[in-house]
N, C-alpha and C positions, 0 to 999 in steps of 0.2 A: 489754298491754303496749305493743304496736306502736301503738295509738291514743293512748295517754297521753302518748308521747315529744313528738310536735309540740306538742302544749298545755304543754308545760313549757319547751319552746323560745320558744314565743311570748309566755310571762310573763317569761321571763329579758328577752327583747327590750324589753318596755312598760316595765321597770323598778317593777312593781305585785306587792304581795304576792299570794304564791301563794295559791290555795285549791284542796280538793279536795272535788269533790263526786261522790258516786256514784249515779246513776240505776238504771236497771234491771241486772239481772246481765248481764254479757256487753256492757254497754254502755260509754259513755266514764267516764275518772277525771277529776276535777277536784282540784288539791291548793293548798290556800293555807299561806302563811306564807312564810319565808326558806329558798332552795334554795340547797346551794353543790355543785353537780358536782364529782365528780373521775374521772378515766381510769383505769382498772387498765392494771397493764403487761401489754403482749402478748408471747406466745412466739413470737419470729422465728427464722426458719431461716437457718442460717449458709452462705451460698453462696459462701464465697471460694474460688478456684481452688486446687486440689492437684495436686502433680505425680505424674505417672502414669510409670512405669517401661517405654521400649518392649521390653523384654528379656521374651519371654511365657516361661512355664514350659513346658517338654515335657509335652507328653500322650502316653501310649502309646497305639497305636493296635492295634485286634484285630481279624485278619482271620479271618472265620467262612466256612468252606467248607461251601456249603448239599450235602446229600446227593443231589445231581442226576447222573445218567449220560447223556451223550448217545451217541446210537446213530450212528456214523457206518459209511456202507455201503462195503465195500472196493471199490477200483478198481485194475486193473493197466495201467499205460502201457508201450509198447513203447519200448526205449532202443537206438539205433543203435550197433552195434558201434564200437569204438574202434581208429583205427589208430596203431600203434607202429611209432615209426622205430628199429627193430632192423636193424642191418646185417646182411645175412646172412653168411656165414663165406667165406672167399676160395675161388675153386673149384682145384683142382687144377692145376697146371700142369705140362707134360711137355717135356722136352726137346729132342724131335724128333719130325719129322711127315713123312712119306715119301708119294708121290702115286704113282700108277704108272697107265698105260692104253694102249689100242691101238684105232687106229681104221682106217677105209678107207684105202685105195692105199698100205698100209704105213706106216701113221703112229704109231711109239711114242712115249710122252711120259713122263717121267721128273722127280720134281721131291724134293729134300730141304729140308728146312729144320732146323736145330739151334741152339739157344739156351740161354743160361743161364736159371735159373728167377728167382725174385724176389730183388734184392738192393737194399741200400740204397748202395753203394758205384759199383756198374758193372753195364754190360749189354755181352752180345757175341754173337755169331752168325755162320751162315754159310747161304748158299740157292745151291743150286746146281739148274740145269735143264738137260733136254735134249728137243728136239722136231726130229723129221725126218720126211720123207716123199718117196715117189717119185713126187710129182706128180699122175699120171693123169691130165692135161689131153690130150684128143684135138686132133688136126689141126695141133699145132703142136710146137716144139722139144721136149727133154727138160726138163721142170720141176720135178726134183728140188731139196729144199733140206734145208737143215739149221741148226739155232739151238742153239747152247751156250753157257753162261754160268754163271760162278763168282764170287760177291759176300762177303765177308766183312766185318765189321763190329765195331768196339769203343766204347763209350761209358763214361765214369768221370765221376763227380762229385766236384770238388777245392772243399770252400769255397762260393762264392757263384757257381761257374762249372760250365759243362759242357764237357768236351772230349771229342771223339769221333774217328774216323778210319775209312777205309774204304779195301778193296784189292780191284779189281774184274777180271775177265779174260772178255771176250766175242768170240764168234766166230761169224759168219754165213756159210754158204754158199748162195748162189743162183745159178739158170742163166740165161743169157739165151734163153729160149724163144721171143722174140715175132716168129717167121717162119713161113711157112709149112713144114710138115714134108712135101712134097713128092718124088717121088722125085729130080726132075730137081735139087733142091738138096741133098739128101743126098747123090747122086752127087756133085755139084761141091765137098761139104765134104770127103768121100773123096778125092778127084782132087787136091785141094789139099792131104792130109795133115796138116790140123790138130789139133794135140794137144787131148785133152779139156779142157784148163783154158782152152782158148781161145773154150768155149762157157759157162762160168762162172766166177764172180767171187766171192772170198773176201775177208770184210772180218774184220781183228784190232784190238780196242780192249784198250791194258792202261793202268790208271788207277789214281789214288790220291786219296784226299780227306782233308781235315782240317776241323774245326770248333770255334769256341771261342765259347762264350755266355755272357753272364751272367744272374744269376738273382737280381738285388739286389732285396729287399722294400723298399728307402727310393727314393723315385721322385727324391729329390734329385742321385742319382749316374748319371754315364752309361751309360745302357745300351748294349751292345753286341754285335754276332753277326757274327764274321767267318768266311769260309768260304774257302778255297785248294781247287783241283782242275785235277789234272794227267790228259792222255789223250796217248797214244802211238799214233796210229791210222795203219793201212796197209792196202794190199789186194794181192791175188795180180799186179798190173799192176807194182806197184814204188812205186806213189805211196804217200807218208808224210806224215803230219802229226804236230806236237808242240803243244799247247795246254796253256796254264798260265792259269787265270783267278781272281784276287783280289777278293773282294768284300766290303766291311764296311759294315755298317748301324748308324748311330750315333743314339741320340736321348735326349734330356732333357725334363724335364717342369718346367714353372715355371706353376704355378696351374694356369689352364685350356689353358694354351698346350704344345704340345709340339714342338720344335725338334728337328729330325733331317737326318741327310746321307746320302747312299750315296756310296760310293768304289767304283768299278771301275778294274781292271788286268786287261787281256787280251791278252797276247802270243802270236800265233800263227806258226809257221813250217810252210810249206806247199810241198813239191817235187812236182810231177806229172810224171808219166813217161808220155811220147805212143809212147814204144816205137819201133824201129828207128830210121831215119836221123833220125826228127825230134828224138830225144832229151829232154830234160827242161827245165821252166821253174819258176820259185820265186814265189812269194807271201810275203812275210814282214810282218809290221807290228806294232803295238802299239796297242790301242785303250784310251783313258783318259777316264771318266767320271765327273763330278761333280754329284749330285742334291740339292742344298741345300732345304729346304721347312721350314715351320711351319704348323701345324693347331691348331686350337681345337676343343674337342666340349663340348656340352651336352647335358641330356636331351633337348632338341629338335632340335639342328641340329649339322651337322659342317662346317667349313670347311677347306679346305688349300691352300695355295699355294706354289709354288716353281718351280725352273727345272731341265732337263737340260741340261748343259755336257759336250761332248764333242770331243776331240782324236783323231783316226784318222790313223795313220801307216802305212797300207796303201797301198803305192805312194806317193805323194804326199801329204804332210800336209796334211790339212783341219779345218777348224773348226765345229762344229754346236752350235747355241742351239735348244732346243727349250722352248715354255712348260707347265706345270704348274697346273691348278687343279680341284680337286672340291668339290662342295658337296651338300648333302641336308639334308632336314627332315623331321623326322616329324610326322603329322597322328595324330591319334584314337589316341594311344599306341600307336605303331608299327603300327597297323593299314594306314597308306598311309605311305609313304616317297617322294616325288620326288627325283630327283638328276640332275646336269648335270656335266659333267667335259670338261676339254681335255688331252691327252696327248699326247707326242712321246717318239721315242728313236731312237739310234743301234744297229743291231744288226748282229751279226758271222753272216756266210752261211762256215761252216767246211765243210772236207771232210766231217767226221764228221755235221755237222747235215743236209747234205745229200742224202748216202747213207743215213741212217738213215730220213727222208722218201720217197725213191726209190732203192733198192737197183742198181736196172738203167741207172746213169747211166756214161755211159764211164769208163774206167781214170782220168781227168786232169781233170776236169771244172772250168773257170775259178770263182776265188771272187771276188766281188765285196760289200763290204758294203752293208747295207741302210739307209735311213734314214725311219722313220715319221715325217713331215713334221708331221702332225696328226691326231689321233682326236679328233672333235667327236662327243660321244655323252649323249645324254639319254635318262630312262626315269620308272619308276613300279614300285616293287616294294612288297610288300605280305603281308597274309594274310587270306584271307577267314575262316578260324576257326583254331584251333589245330592242325586237320589239315592245311590246303589255303593252299599260297601261291604266288604268281606274282610274275613279274618281264616287263616290256615294255620294249623298249630301240630307239633308234633311232639309227644311229652315220654318220657321214661320214668316210672314212679316206682319205687319200693316202701311198702308199708309193712311195717313189725306189728304183729298183734292185731291185724286188721279183724274188725267182726264179721264173720260169715253167719246166716242163719240157715238152720237143719231143722226138720223134722224129728220128733222123738217117737218112739214106740207109741202106738194106738192105745188108748186106753176110753174105758166105757164113757168117759166124761169129755171126749172129745180129741182131736189131735193137737197136742200144743207143738210149738217150736221152741227151739233153744239156740243160745249162741256158742259159738267156738270161734276161736282166735288162730291166726296163722300168717304167716309172713307170705306174700303174695308182691309178686313183680307184675307191673302193668306197663305196657307198650300201646299208646291211644293216638292215632291219627283222626283231627277233628278239622270239620271246616262249617263256617255260617255264612250267609248270606242276609244282607237287610235291604230293605227299600222302603222308603219314604216320600211320599207323594203329598206333602204338605200335611193337612189335615185330614185328607179324604181316605188315603189307601197305606196302610203299613202291612209288609210282608214281611214275615222271617222264617228261615229254612235252616236247620243244624242237623250235621251227622256225625256221629263219633264210631269209629272202628277199634274195640278193642281184643287186645289179648293177654292173657292171665298165665302167669305160672305161680305154683302154689309149693310149698314145704313140707307140709304135711299130710295136708287133707289131698283127695283124691281129684278133687276140681273146686273151683272157685266158686263155690254154692250160690245160684241163684243171680249171677252179676252175667249181664247180657252181653254176647260177643258184639254186637253194633245197636246203636241207638239212632232212630229218625223223627226228627221231631219237625213240625211245620204249624203256622201261625200267622192268620190274616184277618185285619179289622178292616172294614170299610164303612164309611162314614157317609151317609147321603145328606148332604145341607143339614147336619147336626138334627135329622130328624128319624130318620133309618138307619139303625147301625147292625151291620153282620158281624159275626167273628166265628171264625172257624178255627180247630186245633185238631192236629193230627197225631198221633203218637204210635210207633211203630219198634217194636223190640223183638230182636231176635231169639234164637233158640236157646235156652237156657238149662243148665244142669242144675238136677234137686238131687238131695240125698234120700233115698227111700227107704224100704225096710232092712231091717238088719241080716245079713246072711250068716247061718248058722254054720261053721264047718269044723266037724269033729275033730278034738285034739287042740284046736286053736281059740285061744281067749278070746269069751266073747265081748264084743263092742269093737272089734277092729275092721270088720269088713261090713259094707252096706251097698245095698241095691243103687246104681245108679239111674234116676230117672230122666227124661228127655224131656221139656216143658216146651209145648210147641210156641213159636211165634206168634204176637198179634198184632191187630192195627184198632189201635181204639179212635174213634172220630167224632169228635164233639163239634156241633153247629148251635151257636145261639142268634136268637134274632130280637132286637128292641124296637119297638115304637114309640117314638114320645108325642103324645096326645099335645100335650102343652108344655111347657117349661116346668112344671111340677109333676105332672102327670104322665105316667108311661106304662106299658105294658110288655110284657118278655116271655119267650119260648125258648126252651134249653133242651136240647137231646144231645144224650150219651151213650157211645158205644152203638153208633148205627147201624154197624153190621152186626149186632145182635149175636155178636160170637161168645160164648161161656168159657173166654181164656183165663187162666190161673196166674195171675200174678205171682202169688207163693202157693208150693206144692199144695193139693188140696184143699186151696181157698179159691174158689173161682168168684168172677164178679158178677154183677148184677146185668141182665140182658137188657138193651134199648129202654134206659131211663128216658122218661118224659115228664117236663117239669114246666109249668106256668105261672104266671101271677103277674103282678102291678108293684110300682113302685110311686112313691108319692112323698112331697118335700113339703114343709111348713114351718 
């Protein structure tokens, strides 16, 4: 069929009758005649687009669990113990605590504390103490002494304020033993018929204090802390002083700034009894002070500026102005903190403050107020670790009318000391180390190196050129407590006997005496038998050196005192 189709087509084209002729089977076919071809209908596929819905029908999914078992080898991991913040129960408090002891040189010690227990509204208590000794110092006069004190306090919480008060009585008796106890002086004292009271001094202090302090949680309110303190102070000679001191500290915070002010009113009435025909003299006056300041503090730095304004009416009225500036900066998250400051103030020298520092003064010392003209200091403090901290500092200070203690000429009743005033410039280099290992061990070491320049006096009498102090406390499971203190003072200068020069006015030249440096080592041991009962032993001046803190006034050698404490 495939071979005859081209022949048919050719015949149609030529327009001649067609014929067919068959030759051999399977060969060519020839068709003759008229041929009319027709084309049969074809079956076509309909390819028109159909709309398919995008929402597919849900098909159920079947999960088949394979019956295979995995073998996991067991492994035990260590878990660190958890620390729970559970507050321990509050320890039991006892109302009273007594301490008693006895030591060498007939030295009894008695002490009593009595307080109320826990309270949300108030706190009150009383403290009484007695310490006396017969002295026992050789080659000098009678050196017995006695200290007695009673102090009661009360505190009450009223709303956002704390109100408190104190009543106190203090009596101190000392002996003027700063003279050579030889036969000639003792015979002279007996010949003059001096009473025993002429060789000793007694100081009586009666006072009270009150305080009002705010405890606002709102920093926008003006915080205040007001104190008033009154003392009536007298001695056996007949000198008397009444001092009233009022101090108010105010502050208010505005953003990063804190505005503050200190207000001081210090009134002092002093009557010195010279004795005999010399009669007495008076020193009365009021010291008023105002210290406005403003400070700003961030996590990195602190800056404070202000001034000290004082009006002093002791004798003649005088006006004093002192600058105030402080700054510090934190480096490496408080690891290092450099700081610098400039300060000054007017300071009262009272009969009470002078005799508390040196009880062997004459019966009626003269009073002059001091001015710290400036104290320029700077340093670096910080921490090497959580346990070890340090502070190094250098300062330059000028003090006008600084009190210095000197010896007066010997008298048959003993060697008194007097106070003189002079302008003193002090250059000090100091360093301090502190180590705290939890509650078991505390170590502290400090050194001060001082250089003095005076204006009128030949030397800065009795002031040490350097001081070295060391303290240690070791607590063994709150059962055995050991504490040690060491104090070393360098060689000091003291004013000795008057040097009489012909043709020169008396009282202008004095002998300069070198007081040897000394080391005073104190050791204390306490064993707590129970929580309420303990025993203790205290040893002072372990080197047994007969050193002089003040010229012609040596201290006791090797004082040993033991006793017990009990709480109930």
